[in-house]
Steps between C-alpha positions, in 0.01 A plus 500: 500500500695182542363175372556348851614629836745242618638455854731223623468412861808329649854507382513422120691191420824535306356423147237768553745758631741426222222541239400836650847623517564405126178669401616829655829468303313416176261797522784736603314589819663789672585427864765742636461875460785721363704658778407845393125423496525350847684806628222731359235284659685524841504879469141519393391283788663754745372812322191442273316798344215561751167677430371779699144366549486303823224224501659289777178543704310261270502163663608294190552121501646259244381148399755275366633139533645444856859495377484800260718799573473685168183680577381721215147588627328612827134593536251651719124466439223719637142599445440831326138610515292217343810366324864426582845651494810303390833622601774294323855587551753372238878483569668800336796359318582814335596640835801263498596451140660793314416505112798397306703374798672161513210371723249619242686338207514170702125511558443546130722187448299289751155639419323274749553298810546129405354228709664149525383220724814532712571884490386835374714729270386858589458796272652725757768429758349347805619784727241706302232245391494323843621792699503872449233523225276219633187599687590311808305549814609782737723664246449844338528460121443713182203382299260587225183531704174425313166625622217342314141579602235245413116509504289250690527253203879522487517716193771762483389868574832679540872431484804682639861394529789685657830443652489458879677373794326197641537247781341155498370387823474119449625222273210258449488166308218355304415222749481732787295751308254237393471357853400849634258566217333160543471532878390863461769622743677740249484873573331710239805592279557122458124394504439728203740298285238237457215748448694704243658189348165337435359820353791522267459137408135560409600779277763273336223261404304781377761627258601153395833478674669187631727451800677162492529353850814313413607252767866471604651173406704367791766231469566335828819294531458204731745202543673577168178511301264778414122552555282748313240716668317835438440801725180652385463885531287612794214752437713757667760452229240599244369798698855628545562459125185709428662805675797464282283462192307792601808724527641371166165589327505831666865554376402412148208740491722773643767452230240474229348831608846657523601367160826331592535172652614129501211242500490136556300378212355159390314423180220242493621139501505324170268214426785253480609580861149453632466174304808370678363588835179309407714196445676545830154524660415158343825359628415603859135382476371870532161539339515798261174515297534701177225754615704578807750794455865486620425761773201305625699184523785662687262635766357152548830340580610397842888568549499257781429209265828366330340461167360853508829631637687356212261655249518838662874477450475424133255792455794736544596396148241740377699789660814440295398784249526766765741786444586857586361768281628864523343818374580866521385857387123386508538247223324189628608156398271260298464277805456655861337206672607177672266228395511319835433821691239606242625870546797712458759394754863580592766344707581746776479317831822286502797741424738295731449207272414637156679781305203645314313579823751771584428685187120456512510630863693809391259568211207476737657719756557773241148463347338540845698815562427633153870496405715338230689188628873546549720487184640158590143351475412584130871442401456129602154429355603415148731207624301402818258258323796321335671477832202376673428251227852352522492487883150340499607249256809407721274482801257278306789277383611474871148404610439235227847350541455482882168325450664241267796456730280458816262275323777286381630470854150393607496228243864391495428167672200415289654449156336203325160545678163542313281803550159611355528809291356713228683655207438863522734621219675375196776689326407628149836419344558171697162324527684213684584737790235643736418586865310285734309598817522223772181432692700430816735654603399825311806511287567607141767329286639446153380189311633342189321240290301433183147606455465703816109522572462882561244557782459129579595293801790247473725304711861632511830371628751727678811463284723775674492707811834675543528858648832534319390396159384735206170323474442441871170305496410276201231253425414245236169334412476187720 
């Protein structure tokens, strides 16, 4: 999960554009696809491998941001006796990508879709990710179709997944969905999103899981200056995420029972990371009594409040130890759970944007059918975690650098000003170098000075804010 979701509204000024272009060069971000890979994508778009099972009668719908066209998931929700049935279609990327082909090799080089404030670098060519493989409304597409039956409390009773032809009926966005749910005008398949989502949220609390409602940080350019604002997630965002989490947990259980799989795992956070968060809470005037657990605090926060929004963004630092863990032949790994989910979990619902999901989907399809996965899947498992780790690191580097670049652009005309801040971190090897959290705007930056008071408030002067510099935002004690 990124530290911050960043979006720039308006045309970025030249210094910001130049810094983002330089960042892509520095990180060797792939932009153009090899000609052979594009040719294969064009052929696959015209003639994908289609399944025999026809599920186009299920009136699926998607929920995504309005501008999204790379649609990985579509759902249909219904009542099943006293419980519920979740039908969740996931784009079948394997219907388009031939193992060992030039396109396959290129996806292993890219690993993930990369998000910049001014553009997106896709994992797959757009003619697939935003076209032939995307679950666009009114289009017949191959998919991995999950059927998950829940009891009245939202607990999983039965799971099945199979290849199917599907057709989404509608592309919905979060604001429209929330409006219908609030006004109680939604038809049952959509109305059940709230009912099932809230049931799954109650189960999350019960098992000790945590969902971070991380706001999107929006930088708005007006009259050659920048303003910082946040877009807090709507309740519908969380309910939609619960359907994805449900499927990822079902996938993990299926793979564990089958004895072969790739899990998304996360150990418990070290004490030092939690201590840093406590100092960040202090910087933002968030009361965190020692008897209150991290999970309890998270659930008490309001993402509409700027101070709480900033803190929720910093909470994603506890997810940095997440990784991909593979196993086979019934030998389970030492860690099978994800600490934030508080259960076994697998990435399987975003194959258009994440390489590992294609492999997890194949393993689950084989497990549900009582078969061995195709040979190309186990052949890749030994190297897949390393590839995903490298790709995730690059995505993290992109996200962190974009935050720094955009925040520098936000502060570029305020060099020399004094801000209230708290020192939230000091480097072990350089005690004169640390990190400060500003109270307003909610920005983090580097500070250099003697006797930095860890965890204490101080006044700091902005000494540098340059999107093109190595250290983009720097402070000194005032």
